[in-house]
Each structure stands twice: as C-alpha cells, then as structure tokens.
C-alpha positions in Angstrom: -8.4 17.5 8.4 -6.2 18.8 5.4 -6.2 15.9 3.0 -9.6 15.7 4.3 -10.7 19.3 2.6 -8.4 18.5 -0.5 -9.6 15.2 -1.4 -13.7 16.8 -0.9 -11.8 18.9 -2.9 -10.6 16.7 -5.7 -14.1 14.9 -5.7 -16.4 18.0 -6.2 -13.9 18.9 -9.0 -14.3 15.7 -10.6 -17.8 15.2 -10.6 -17.8 19.1 -12.4 -15.5 18.3 -14.7 -16.8 15.2 -15.5 -20.3 16.6 -15.5 -19.3 19.1 -18.4 -19.8 16.6 -21.1 -23.4 15.5 -19.9 -24.4 19.3 -19.7 -24.2 19.1 -23.4 -22.6 22.4 -23.4 -24.9 23.4 -20.4 -27.8 23.1 -23.0 -28.9 20.3 -20.1 -30.0 21.4 -16.6 -29.4 19.0 -14.1 -25.9 18.3 -15.9 -25.1 22.0 -16.1 -26.1 22.4 -11.9 -23.9 20.0 -10.5 -21.0 21.6 -12.4 -21.6 25.0 -11.1 -22.1 23.3 -7.7 -19.3 20.9 -7.7 -16.8 23.8 -9.2 -17.8 25.9 -6.3 -17.7 23.3 -3.7 -14.0 22.2 -4.8 -12.6 25.6 -4.7 -14.3 26.3 -1.5 -12.6 23.0 0.0 -9.3 23.6 -1.6 -9.1 27.5 -0.1 -9.8 26.0 3.8 -7.1 22.8 2.8 -4.9 26.5 1.4 -5.1 27.4 5.2 -2.4 24.3 6.4 -0.7 23.2 2.6 1.7 25.3 0.4 -0.3 26.2 -2.6 2.0 24.4 -5.2 1.5 21.1 -3.1 -2.0 21.0 -3.2 -2.1 22.2 -6.8 -0.1 19.3 -7.6 -2.0 16.9 -5.8 -5.7 18.3 -7.6 -4.4 18.6 -10.7 -2.5 15.1 -11.4 -5.1 13.3 -9.1 -8.1 15.2 -11.2 -7.0 14.5 -14.2 -6.0 10.2 -13.2 -9.9 10.0 -11.9 -11.2 12.4 -15.1 -9.4 9.9 -17.8 -10.7 6.7 -15.7 -14.4 8.9 -15.5 -14.1 8.5 -19.2 -13.8 5.0 -19.7 -16.3 3.7 -17.6 -18.5 6.0 -18.0 -17.9 7.6 -22.1 -16.1 4.6 -23.5 -13.0 6.4 -23.9 -10.0 4.8 -24.5 -6.5 5.9 -23.8 -3.5 5.2 -26.0 -0.4 3.9 -24.7 1.4 7.5 -24.8 -1.7 8.9 -22.1 -1.5 5.7 -19.6 2.5 6.0 -19.4 1.9 10.1 -19.1 -0.6 8.9 -16.4 1.6 7.1 -14.6 3.9 9.4 -14.6 1.8 11.6 -12.9 1.0 9.2 -10.7 4.9 9.3 -9.3 4.4 12.5 -9.4 2.0 13.2 -6.8 3.3 10.4 -4.6 7.2 11.2 -5.5 5.4 14.7 -3.3 4.2 13.0 -1.2 6.6 11.4 0.2 10.0 12.8 0.1 8.7 16.9 -0.1 9.3 18.7 2.9 7.0 21.1 1.2 3.9 18.9 2.2 1.6 18.4 5.3 2.5 15.2 6.8 
C-alpha cells in the first residue's frame, strides 16, 4: 500500500500544481479550490507513505516524478516547449528515480 499512497500523493500534487496556472493567481474559484484540495490530499497521502518509506526516498519519488509529470502537462495543456537541456535534465531525474528504486536498500521493496 505504501506505493499506492505515494502514487496518489504524486498525482494529487501534480493536479494541484497544474491548477496553479489555471487559477490565474487565485482569481478563478474552481482552479483555486483544486489547488487547495489537491495539496491537502497530496500531503495527507505523503504522510501515509512515510509510515514505511524513508523521507528522503519518498521525497525523491515525489519531487522527481512530480517535475516530470508537471512538465508533460505543461506541454500538453499549456503548449510549453522544453528545450534540449530541460529534456536532458528530466531524463536524469527519471534515471535517478529508477536507480533509487532498483538499487537502493533504503526503499521499501
């Protein structure tokens, strides 16, 4: 269940972060509500994941996958275009998360 909690936390954080732009500086009601509810759910699920995962590992997954997913939403929804250094950096983030999952003895398998 630990990775289910972490996955929900990451998805909720990605939805909330993506809604920040749509909230237009908290001037639009429903995107603003989405931001607040999304972050609340994200942090609650993260606390559940932290029961069994070390905080450093959980945060690496949370931050790394969140960055990649928010970037993909930026491309699809907002028409943002990452340049080559951004793409290379995202690749390194993905590689880092994979290395932690496969090789680290700290992560909960």
